[in-house]
N, C-alpha and C positions, 0 to 999 in steps of 0.2 A: 673113152666114150667117143662114139662116132657122131659127126655133125648131123643135125636133123635134116631129113630130106624134105622135098616139097610135099606138102600134105594137102590132098584135096579136101575141101570143106564145103558144106552146104552154104549157099549165099545168105541164108537167114541166120546162121549161127552167130556171126559178129553182132548183128542187130539184137539177137536174144541176150547176149552177154552184156551189151550196153544197157538194154532195157532193165536187166536185173540190177545193175548198179544204180540206175536212176531210181528204181523202186526202193533200194536200200537207203538212198539219200533222203527220199521223201518220208520213209517210215522211221528214220533215225530219231526225230524229235518225239515220236510216240513212245519209244523205248525209254526216254528220259523220265517218264512218269514213275517208273519203278527203279531205274538206275540211280537217280539222284537220292531218294530216301535211303537206298541201300548203302550208298557211299557215305552219307551223313552218319548213318548208324555205325559204320566201321571206320570212320575217319580218324579217330584217335589212335586206333591200332595201326592204321596205315601210316600215320605220321611217325609213330614210334619205330616201325619197321624201317622207314626211310632214314631215320637218324642212325640206325645200325648200318645201313648200306653206305652212308656217307663215310664211315670209318673203314670200309672194306678196301683192301689192296688188291687190285685186279692183276691177273696174269696177262701180260702182253702176248698177243698171238704170235706164235712161231710155227712156220710150216714144218711138217714132219716128212723127211725124205725129199726126193727130187720129183718135180712134176713130170707126168707122162701124158702128153696131150695128143689129140688126133692128128693124123697126117694132113687132113684137110683143114683149111682155115676155119676157125670158130666164127660164128656169127653172134655178136654181142649187141643187144639192144640196151642202150644207156640213155637215161632220161634225167633232165634237170628242169626246174620250173622257176627258179629265181637266179639272180646274178651271182649270189654267193655260192649256190649249188653248181652253177656252170663252171666256176673256177675249180671246184673240187672235181667236177666231171672231166674238165680238160686235163688236169693232172693225172686223173685216173686212167684216161685213154693212153697217155704216154707211158704210164707205169705198166699197164696191161701189155702193151706192145713190147716193152723191154723184157718183161718176165717171159713172154712167149718166145722171144728170140733166145733168151738164156736157156730155155728148155728145149731148144732145137726145133720148135714148132713153127709153122707158117704164121705170118702176121695176121691177127684177127681182122675180120670185117666188122665195121661198126655202123649201126643205124640208130636213130633215136630222136629224142626231143631236146631242143636247145636253140641257141641263137647263132648268129654269124660266126662267133669265135669257135664254136664247136664244129660248124661246117668247115671252117678253114683248117681244122685238124683232120679232114678227110672222113668225117662222119656224115652218112646220108641222113639228112634232116627230114623227118616226117611232119614236123610242126614246131612252132616256136612259142611256147608259153612264157619264155623269159621276157620277151618284149612286152607281153600283156601285163606281166607282174610289175614292170616299171611304171605302168599307168595307174597302179594302185588298185587294180581289180574293181574299178568303179562300177558299182551296181551289179549285184549277183545275177539278177534277171538278164541284164544286158550282156553279161559275159557267158551265160549258160550255153547259147548256141555254139559259140567258139569252142568251149571245152567238150561239149557233147560230140561235135564234129571231130575234135582231136582224139578223143577216146575211141571213137568209131574207126578212125583211120588206123590207129595202132592195133585195135582188135582185129581188123581185117588182115593186117600184116601178120599178126600172131597166128591167126587161124589158117592163113594161106601158106606162108613160108615161115615156119616156126624158127625163131632164133634159138641158139643153144642155151642162152641164159639172159635174164632180164635184170639189169642193174639200175634201179632208181636211186637217185641221190637226194636225200632230205625230202622236204615237201610232202608229207604223208597224205594231205587232203587230196592231191591229184594222184599220188602214186599207189595208194592202197587199192583203189578201184582197178587201176591198170595191173597191179600185182595179182588180184583175184582173177582177172581175165587171163593173165599169163598162166596161172596155175591150172585154170580150166583147160588150157591148151597144152598142158604137160610141159610148160616151160618153167624151170627152177628160177627162184627169185632170191637175190642177195641185195638187201637194203643197206646202203652206205649212209651213215649218220642216223642213228636210231632216234625216233621221235621222243619228245620230252613228255611222255605220258606220266612219268613219275611226278611231274609238277602240277598237271591239270587234267582232270577227267580220266583217271587211271583205268576206268572200266573199258576203255577202248583197247587195252592191251590184249584182251582175249581174242578178238578178231585179228589183231595184228599177228599174234603167235601162230594162228592157223593159216595166215596168208603168206608169210615169208619163210623160205627154207633156212636162211641165215641172216641175222642182223649184225651189222658191224658198228660197235659202240665207240664213242670218241671221248667220253668223260669217265673217270675212274670208278665212280659209284654206280654207273649204269649196268655193268654185267651182273652184279649181285641182285639189283632190283628186277631186271628182266628174267634172270634165272629163277627167282622165286615164283615167277608167273609162267614157267615152262616155255620160255622163248629161247630158241637156240641162238646164242650170241657169241661173237668173237670180239675181243677188245683190241682195236688197232691203234688207239691213241688219236690225238687231235690233228687233223690235216693242216691247221694253221701253223703248227710248229715246223712243217716242212718249209714254209716261206720265212718264218722268223728265225729259224735255227742259225742262219748265217749272219744275222744282223746283231751287232753288239747292243747290249742294254746300257742303261744309265749307270753311272757310278752311285754308290750309296750316298744319300744326302747326309749332311752334318746337322746336328741339333741346332747349331747357331746359323744355319743357312737361311737367308731371307727368301721369301716367296716373291719373285720378280715377274714370273710368267705363268699364266693359267690357260690351259686349253679347254675349250668347251666343245663337247661331242654330242650333238643333238640327234644323232641317227642319220640314216640315209633315205628313209621313206618320207614322202611329203607330209603325210598325216602326222607322223611322229614328230617331225621338225616343227610343224605348226603348233602342236599341243605343248611341246616341251621347251623350245628355245626361248620364248618370252619369259617364262617362269625362271629358267636357268639364269638368264641375264639379269633379271630383277633381283634374284637372290645374291648374285655377285655384286651388283651395284649397291645393295643395302649393306652387305657384309664388309665390303672394302672401305666404306666410310670415306674419309678424306685422303686415302692413299692414291695419289695421282700417278705414282711411279709404276703402279702395277700394270702389266701388259696383258690384255685379254684377247685371245684369238679363237674364233670359231673355226674348227677344222673339219673338212670333208675329205673322204678318200678320193673322190673324183669330182668333176665339175658338173655332174648331173643335176644337182639341186642349187647351183650357184645363184640363179636368179631368184629363187624362193628365199634363200637366206639373205640375200641383199635387200629384198623387199621388206623382210621382217626387221632388219637393222634400220632401214629408213623409217619404217613406221614407228619404231621405238626411239628414233632420233639418236641412235647409238653408232652411226657410221664412223664418226670421228674418234670414238673411244674404244671401239671393238674392231679388231681386224678379221679378215677372212682369208683362209688358205685352203686351196683345193689340191690334193695330192701330197706326197711326201709325209704320210702320217707318222711313220716311225721317227723321222728326223724332227718333226714338230714335238712329239712326245719326249724325245731325248733332251730337249732344251727347256722343258717346263718343270716346275716344282709341284704343280697340283693340277688335277683334272676334275672337271665337273661333267659327268657323263650320264647318258641314258643307259639302261641295261641292254645288253646285247653282246654280240661276238667281239665288239671292240674292247670289251673289258679284258679279254685275253691279250690284246696288244698292250694294254696298260700293265697287265701282270708281267708280261715279258720285260717291260721296261722298269718293273718294280716302282711304278709311279703312284704315289698316294692319290686318292680320289674320293669324291663324294658321288654317290649314284642316286639318280632320281628317275622317276617315271610317272607321268601324269595320266590318269585315267580319263577316258572320254566322257564318262557319265558317272553319276553316283551309283547306278546299278552295277557298272563294271567294277567299281571299287568294292561294293558289297560282295559281289561274287568272288573277287580275289581273296577277300578276308575270310570267307567261309569255305571256299572250295580249293584254294591253293594248298597242296599237300606238303610243301617245303617250308622250312622255317625262315628262309631268305629267298629273294628272287634273283639276286645277282650271282652269276656263275663263280666269281672269285670267292665269295663267302661260302658257297656250297663246297667248293674245293677245299677251303680252309676248315670247314666245319664250325665256323664261328663268324661273327661280324667283324671283318677286318676293314672293309669299306662301309662307312655309314650309308645306309640306303633308306630312301623315302618314296613311298607310293602314295599319291594324293590325287585329289580331283580339283580342288580350288586353285585358281590361277595364281593367287598371292602366296608367296612362300611362307611356310609355318615358322614359328619361333625356333622349333627344333632344327629345321633345315638351315635357318640362318645361323644358328649357333654352330652347327657342324661345318658350314662353309667358313665362318669366321675363324674357327679353330684351325682349319686347313690352311688358311691364309696367314695366320699370325703365330702359330705354334710350331716352331721348327722341330722341337723334340717329338711332337706327335707325328709329324711327317716322317722323321727318321725311324720311329718305332713302327709305323705303318709299312714303310718300305721293307724293314727287316721281317715283318710278319708275312710278307708276300713270298718269302722263300719256300715255305712249306707247300702252299697251293701250287706254286710253280713246279716243285718236285713231283707232286702227285699227278700233274697233268701228263707227265711222261716224256719220253724222248721223241725226237723227230723220226720220220720214216713211216708215218701212218699210211700214206697213200700207197707206198710199195707193199706194206703188209696187207692192205685191203686188196690189192691186185692179186697177191699170192693166195689169199683166202678165196677170192672169186674163182680163180683158175683151179684151185684145189677142189672146189665143189663140183666144177664141170668134170674134173678128172674122176672124182668119186662117183659121179652119176653114171 
């Protein structure tokens, strides 16, 4: 495939493409009037299908033959919208460069959306939605001009000098409009980290399948689910394993081992921390009783939310009883006997360590709780339980700030029952196996370059 040339484009075309996406966004709620009843009618069958997909064993993507890339440098537009996506994008840029070198091709040229870390990798940055995401996207109306301007800038670039391929990473809310614009400009799209439509509002998958040329899945049950819905998907495995693969896990706990240290993982977003941390600490305080020897530590991956966590600990008058550690997540997990965690990617860190845990997530409103109970298509909301196909980690989705008796009982069992912790740790072997081997980012790079070659 030859690199795309400079393509003259009418000045109005990018504006028209962005206007089309705005119209889709405004009309989206109207479509819910018939999509929601249709989903509720078919929800039982959808949940039964999902249970079948949970048991499916995916085929890990393996390239066929050697790459044959153009003599001119490829132009790759890569995009991330959140800090976690930027980590994957950084690793993907490195993997794409290496794969191109191994194929004897010139080093690709990169442009895209991301933060300073991506710019430091030599990517020409068109805009930075990552810094905006750390502010919590406060106010949809307030953020709208920024994102409209961002999409317009990318549309102008796509219409004026087409990249050879568009590689969005995660964040479908931003990336699907950009992907539709790319397809309108004859730019193929490979989406790295498939959206979790299997869990919520699955009717969105129809538009998704028409928008991306290739979807790269990271969880083992995703290929079967997307294939049912005519989405072209390649399973590359989870990129987190590329970072965790070199780090040793914990030793298997003994049934008579005392619980001396608990890590509390309240998430990385400010809103999630505010909603969940007080309830998590309250549950631990009530469940531990008179056990003054128990060490409780709140752990954050980085120091971005240190001040917020410290203020919550002060408000709860827990500063002397609860520690705070920023950074060194794997080391902290390796010295704990139990975790109390919100649902999120961090559960895969717990899985790597085979660390027993109780999973919680507090809804913002009763309405959100009602929606989750009626519209969630999965039997569990934590990734570890989905990988296991059963409830290995006790999980609790609630709205009231006070912990329920059931949550208190689960935490108390985790603290006091060494046999349960040992059994929980052993039960994590199967979901860890199903998550697959390291090397996801390299496989993703080879799949992306393979599509360029095929095109």
